[in-house]
C-alpha positions as CSV (number, residue, x, y, z in Angstrom):
1,M,81.1,-97.0,171.1
2,D,81.7,-99.1,168.0
3,V,85.4,-99.2,166.9
4,N,84.5,-98.6,163.3
5,V,82.5,-95.4,164.1
6,L,85.4,-94.1,166.2
7,I,87.9,-94.6,163.4
8,F,85.6,-92.8,160.9
9,V,85.3,-89.7,163.2
10,I,89.0,-89.5,163.8
11,S,89.7,-89.7,160.0
12,A,87.2,-87.0,159.2
13,V,88.7,-84.6,161.7
14,A,92.1,-85.2,160.4
15,A,91.0,-84.5,156.8
16,I,89.4,-81.2,157.8
17,V,92.5,-80.1,159.6
18,L,94.7,-81.0,156.7
19,L,92.4,-79.2,154.2
20,S,92.6,-76.0,156.3
21,I,96.3,-76.1,156.4
22,V,96.5,-76.4,152.5
23,V,94.1,-73.5,152.0
24,A,96.0,-71.3,154.3
25,F,99.3,-72.1,152.5
26,V,97.8,-71.3,149.1
27,K,96.5,-67.9,150.3
28,L,99.9,-67.0,151.6
29,L,101.6,-67.9,148.3
30,R,99.1,-65.8,146.3
31,K,99.6,-62.7,148.5
32,T,103.3,-62.9,148.3
33,Y,103.3,-63.3,144.5
34,S,100.9,-60.4,143.9
35,S,102.9,-57.9,146.0
36,T,106.1,-58.8,144.2
37,H,104.5,-58.6,140.7
38,Y,102.9,-55.2,141.4
39,N,106.2,-53.7,142.6
40,K,107.9,-55.0,139.4
41,I,105.2,-53.3,137.2
42,K,105.7,-50.0,139.0
43,E,109.4,-50.1,138.3
44,E,108.9,-50.8,134.6
45,D,106.3,-47.9,134.3
46,K,108.9,-45.5,135.7
47,T,111.5,-46.7,133.3
48,N,109.6,-47.3,130.0
49,F,106.3,-45.4,130.0
50,R,106.9,-41.7,130.0
51,F,104.6,-39.2,128.3
52,V,106.0,-37.7,125.1
53,I,104.5,-34.6,123.4
54,P,104.1,-35.4,119.7
55,T,106.0,-33.2,117.3
56,H,104.1,-34.1,114.1
57,V,100.4,-34.5,113.5
58,P,99.6,-37.0,110.7
59,K,97.5,-35.6,107.8
60,T,93.9,-36.9,107.6
61,T,91.8,-37.2,104.4
62,A,88.7,-35.1,104.2
63,L,85.5,-36.6,102.9
64,H,85.5,-34.6,99.7
65,E,89.0,-35.8,98.8
66,Y,88.0,-39.4,98.4
67,G,87.7,-40.6,94.8
68,D,85.2,-43.0,93.3
69,D,87.6,-45.9,93.9
70,D,87.8,-45.2,97.6
71,V,84.0,-45.5,98.2
72,T,82.4,-48.9,98.7
73,D,78.8,-49.3,97.4
74,T,76.2,-50.3,99.9
75,D,73.0,-52.0,99.0
76,C,70.3,-50.1,100.9
77,G,67.5,-52.1,99.4
78,K,64.6,-51.0,97.2
79,I,62.7,-47.7,98.0
80,D,58.9,-48.0,98.4
81,V,57.2,-45.7,95.9
82,D,54.5,-44.9,98.5
83,M,57.2,-43.3,100.7
84,I,58.0,-40.6,98.1
85,D,56.0,-37.3,98.3
86,P,55.7,-36.1,94.7
87,E,54.9,-32.5,96.0
88,L,58.5,-32.2,97.1
89,Y,59.8,-32.8,93.6
90,G,58.8,-30.2,91.0
91,N,58.8,-30.7,87.3
92,A,61.7,-28.6,86.2
93,S,60.7,-28.4,82.6
94,K,57.2,-27.2,83.4
95,E,58.4,-24.6,85.9
96,T,61.0,-23.3,83.5
97,R,58.4,-23.1,80.7
98,K,55.9,-21.2,82.9
99,D,58.5,-18.7,84.0
100,S,60.2,-18.3,80.7
101,S,58.5,-15.1,79.8
102,A,58.6,-12.1,82.0
103,T,55.6,-10.5,80.2
104,T,53.3,-13.6,80.4
105,L,49.6,-13.0,81.2
106,G,49.6,-16.3,83.1
107,W,49.0,-20.0,82.5
108,L,46.0,-22.4,82.9
109,C,46.2,-26.1,83.7
110,F,43.4,-28.4,82.4
111,S,42.6,-31.9,81.1
112,V,40.0,-33.1,78.6
113,R,38.3,-36.5,78.0
114,Y,35.4,-37.8,75.9
115,E,32.8,-40.3,76.9
116,H,31.5,-42.3,73.9
117,E,28.5,-43.7,75.7
118,T,27.0,-40.4,76.6
119,E,28.6,-38.3,73.9
120,K,29.9,-35.8,76.5
121,L,33.1,-33.8,76.4
122,I,34.4,-33.4,80.0
123,V,36.8,-30.5,80.8
124,D,38.5,-30.4,84.2
125,L,40.0,-27.0,84.9
126,V,42.6,-27.5,87.5
127,R,44.4,-24.3,88.3
128,G,46.0,-21.1,87.0
129,Q,49.4,-19.7,87.6
130,H,50.9,-16.2,87.5
131,I,47.6,-14.6,86.2
132,T,48.1,-10.9,85.9
133,Q,45.6,-8.2,86.6
134,R,43.6,-6.5,84.0
135,K,44.8,-3.2,82.7
136,N,44.1,-0.1,84.8
137,S,43.2,-2.3,87.8
138,T,43.5,-0.6,91.2
139,A,43.6,-3.8,93.2
140,D,46.8,-5.3,94.7
141,L,46.1,-8.8,93.4
142,A,44.1,-10.4,90.6
143,T,40.7,-11.9,91.5
144,P,40.3,-14.2,88.5
145,Y,37.5,-16.4,87.1
146,V,37.3,-18.3,83.8
147,K,34.6,-18.8,81.2
148,V,34.7,-21.9,79.0
149,C,32.9,-22.5,75.8
150,L,33.1,-25.2,73.0
151,L,33.5,-23.5,69.7
152,P,31.9,-23.0,67.2
153,D,28.9,-22.9,69.7
154,K,29.4,-19.5,71.5
155,K,26.0,-19.5,73.2
156,K,26.7,-22.0,75.9
157,K,29.4,-20.6,78.3
158,L,30.3,-22.2,81.6
159,Q,31.9,-20.2,84.3
160,T,34.1,-21.0,87.3
161,K,33.7,-19.4,90.7
162,T,35.7,-16.3,91.5
163,R,38.9,-16.8,93.3
164,Q,39.6,-13.9,95.6
165,K,42.9,-12.0,95.3
166,T,45.3,-14.6,94.1
167,P,47.4,-14.8,90.9
168,N,47.6,-18.6,91.4
169,P,44.0,-19.7,91.7
170,L,43.0,-23.4,92.4
171,F,39.8,-24.1,90.5
172,N,39.3,-27.9,90.5
173,E,36.0,-27.5,88.6
174,Q,34.5,-29.7,85.9
175,F,32.5,-28.6,82.8
176,I,30.5,-30.9,80.6
177,F,29.5,-30.2,77.0
178,S,27.2,-32.3,74.8
179,C,29.1,-33.1,71.6
180,S,28.5,-35.7,68.9
181,F,31.5,-37.9,68.0
182,S,31.3,-37.1,64.3
183,G,32.2,-33.4,64.7
184,L,34.5,-33.7,67.7
185,K,37.8,-33.3,65.9
186,E,36.8,-30.0,64.3
187,R,35.9,-28.3,67.5
188,S,37.9,-26.2,69.9
189,L,37.8,-25.1,73.5
190,R,38.1,-21.5,74.4
191,F,39.1,-20.4,77.9
192,T,38.6,-16.6,78.6
193,V,40.2,-15.3,81.9
194,F,38.7,-12.3,83.7
195,D,39.9,-10.2,86.6
196,F,37.0,-9.5,88.8
197,D,36.7,-6.1,90.4
198,R,33.5,-5.5,92.2
199,F,33.7,-1.7,92.1
200,S,34.3,-1.1,88.4
201,R,33.6,-2.5,85.0
202,Q,35.7,-5.5,84.1
203,S,37.6,-6.5,81.0
204,A,39.1,-9.8,80.0
205,V,42.8,-10.6,80.9
206,G,43.3,-13.0,78.0
207,K,42.2,-16.2,76.4
208,I,43.4,-19.7,75.4
209,L,42.2,-21.5,72.2
210,Y,42.7,-25.3,72.4
211,P,41.8,-27.2,69.2
212,L,40.7,-30.8,70.2
213,E,42.6,-32.3,67.2
214,E,45.9,-31.4,69.0
215,D,45.4,-34.3,71.5
216,Y,42.6,-36.1,69.7
217,E,43.7,-39.7,70.3
218,N,44.5,-39.1,74.0
219,I,41.1,-37.4,74.5
220,L,39.4,-40.4,73.2
221,M,41.2,-42.8,75.6
222,E,39.4,-43.9,78.8
223,G,41.3,-41.7,81.1
224,G,41.6,-38.8,78.7
225,C,44.7,-36.7,78.1
226,E,47.2,-35.8,80.8
227,E,47.1,-32.3,82.4
228,I,47.9,-29.6,79.8
229,W,49.5,-26.3,80.5
230,R,48.7,-23.4,78.1
231,E,49.8,-19.8,78.2
232,I,47.1,-17.1,78.2
233,D,47.2,-15.0,75.1
234,D,46.3,-11.4,74.9
235,C,42.6,-11.1,74.4
236,G,42.9,-8.3,71.9
237,T,39.5,-7.9,70.3
238,C,37.6,-10.3,72.6
239,E,33.9,-10.1,72.0
240,V,31.9,-7.4,73.9
241,E,29.6,-10.1,75.2
242,N,32.5,-11.4,77.3
243,S,32.9,-8.1,79.2
244,Y,31.7,-7.7,82.7
245,I,28.4,-5.9,82.8
246,G,27.5,-6.1,86.5
247,E,26.1,-8.4,89.1
248,I,23.0,-8.9,91.2
249,L,22.6,-10.2,94.8
250,F,19.4,-12.1,95.6
251,S,18.3,-15.0,97.8
252,L,16.2,-18.1,97.2
253,Q,14.0,-19.7,99.9
254,Y,11.9,-22.8,99.5
255,L,9.0,-23.5,102.0
256,P,8.2,-27.2,101.6
257,A,5.0,-27.1,103.8
258,A,3.5,-24.2,101.8
259,K,5.0,-25.4,98.5
260,R,6.2,-21.9,97.8
261,L,9.4,-20.3,96.6
262,A,10.5,-16.8,97.6
263,I,13.0,-14.7,95.6
264,S,14.4,-11.6,97.4
265,V,16.2,-9.2,95.2
266,M,18.6,-7.3,97.4
267,K,20.9,-5.0,95.3
268,G,23.0,-4.6,92.1
269,N,26.6,-3.7,91.7
270,G,28.8,-2.3,88.9
271,L,26.0,-2.3,86.3
272,G,27.5,-1.5,82.9
273,I,25.6,1.7,82.1
274,E,28.2,4.4,83.0
275,G,28.4,5.7,79.4
276,N,24.6,6.3,79.2
277,S,23.8,10.0,79.3
278,K,20.3,9.4,80.6
279,T,19.5,9.2,84.3
280,P,19.6,5.5,85.3
281,S,16.3,3.8,85.7
282,V,17.1,0.2,86.7
283,H,14.7,-2.6,87.6
284,V,14.7,-6.4,87.7
285,R,12.1,-8.5,85.9
286,I,11.6,-12.1,87.3
287,A,10.0,-14.6,85.0
288,M,8.9,-18.0,86.2
289,I,9.3,-20.5,83.3
290,L,7.3,-23.7,83.6
291,G,7.9,-26.4,81.0
292,G,9.4,-23.9,78.6
293,K,6.6,-21.3,78.9
294,T,6.4,-18.2,80.9
295,A,4.0,-18.8,83.8
296,H,4.3,-15.7,86.0
297,V,6.2,-12.4,85.9
298,R,7.1,-10.0,88.8
299,K,9.0,-6.7,88.7
300,T,10.9,-4.6,91.2
301,T,10.5,-0.9,91.5
302,K,12.8,1.3,89.4
303,K,16.0,2.7,90.9
304,S,18.1,5.7,89.6
305,S,21.5,4.2,90.4
306,I,24.1,1.9,88.8
307,E,24.4,0.3,92.2
308,P,20.7,0.0,93.1
309,V,19.3,-1.3,96.4
310,F,16.0,-3.1,96.1
311,N,15.3,-5.3,99.1
312,E,12.1,-6.6,97.6
313,S,10.6,-10.1,97.9
314,F,8.4,-12.1,95.5
315,H,6.6,-15.4,96.1
316,F,5.8,-18.2,93.6
317,D,3.7,-21.3,94.1
318,L,5.8,-24.3,93.3
319,P,4.1,-27.7,93.7
320,D,6.3,-30.8,94.1
321,D,5.4,-32.1,90.6
322,S,6.7,-29.0,88.9
323,L,10.1,-28.7,90.7
324,E,12.1,-30.3,87.9
325,R,10.2,-28.4,85.2
326,T,10.6,-24.9,86.6
327,S,13.3,-22.3,86.2
328,F,13.6,-18.5,86.7
329,V,15.0,-15.8,84.5
330,L,16.0,-12.5,86.2
331,T,16.4,-9.7,83.6
332,V,18.1,-6.4,84.6
333,T,16.9,-3.5,82.5
334,N,17.9,0.2,82.3
335,N,15.5,2.6,80.5
336,K,13.9,-0.2,78.6
337,V,17.4,-1.5,77.5
338,I,18.4,-5.0,78.7
339,I,21.7,-5.0,80.6
340,G,21.9,-8.7,81.2
341,R,20.2,-11.8,82.5
342,I,20.6,-14.5,85.2
343,F,19.2,-18.0,85.0
344,V,18.5,-20.2,88.1
345,G,16.9,-23.6,88.1
346,P,17.4,-27.4,87.9
347,P,20.1,-29.1,85.8
348,M,17.7,-29.7,82.9
349,Y,17.7,-25.9,82.2
350,V,20.6,-24.3,84.0
351,T,24.4,-24.8,84.7
352,G,27.1,-23.0,86.7
353,T,26.3,-20.6,89.5
354,G,22.5,-20.7,88.8
355,L,22.4,-24.4,89.3
356,S,24.6,-24.2,92.4
357,H,22.3,-21.6,94.0
358,W,19.3,-23.8,93.2
359,N,20.8,-26.8,94.8
360,S,21.9,-24.9,97.9
361,M,18.3,-23.7,98.3
362,F,17.0,-27.2,98.5
363,N,19.8,-28.3,100.8
364,S,18.7,-25.7,103.3
365,P,14.9,-25.8,103.3
366,R,13.1,-22.8,104.9
367,N,16.3,-20.8,104.9
368,A,17.0,-17.9,102.6
369,V,20.2,-18.6,100.7
370,A,21.8,-15.4,99.2
371,M,24.4,-15.4,96.4
372,W,25.9,-12.9,93.9
373,H,25.3,-13.6,90.2
374,T,27.2,-12.1,87.3
375,L,25.0,-10.8,84.5
376,S,25.4,-12.4,81.1
């Protein structure tokens, strides 16, 4: 064996043995020190760290006792407007104003705007609140509807749908009146509120008169005026023409293949003839108006009741080229005295419920669409 290699091996073995001795000595020292230090800490704990029951509890400051100087402002950043729900925050002034009178007949909310290009006055009737029942009503809740007219023209009256048994009806209906700009400022809107009772004659709850000059500048703006709240006034001597005089139920059916229209008169209800001493003799006359002239007339049989049941159908030829020029007038008569009329047809001649019924018929071809109509 080479001498150099032998020397290297012996040196390595000696280094390993020496390192082992050093490690063993260090472990022994650490063990001895830890044992002594632990015993010392135990003695100090017994001498210095005894549990003592406190004899006084320090007073703390409640949150409400802090003053303005004790609170530090924190910047939470800007609040996004889209995160705020406006429905959760009522308008205190409006609510207070609407509830200020215990004897109020109710309130209506509406907005008005004028379109210069078309010379149209547009009225949006939004809702009512706290609408009372009519006098001598036997119903638990009011069932209101509203008629709107643009004075001094009393002939054209537009009417909302009836809202069943609620003093706070949501209407969201729009009415359009033709009105020249020159006479706009002198005109007024009249809202007449009725409480609908199917089983007895109705009377008006009250009315609102709104002169356009009150908000004239805002009405002429592009967006119109903001929503307006008005209290319903006692109707007092409302015109007799505004009183409820009954209703008729009938259906419309259009047959495209045959180009025919069928009108089925079903029944009447609450016809205003209670004070007549004669025996009722009620019938319905249906006139087909083509281009402003009477084209055909049909009549039901006469019924001796203020709530007559007819169940009679009538057919009229209605070619495609005459659809936009044809309307119908249903006239209810008792003993040769006219009780009231109903108009149905396209927008050129009819508005309100009559137009709605007409459109529903064409939206459901070949199906009979029935609807109640109030006489006027």
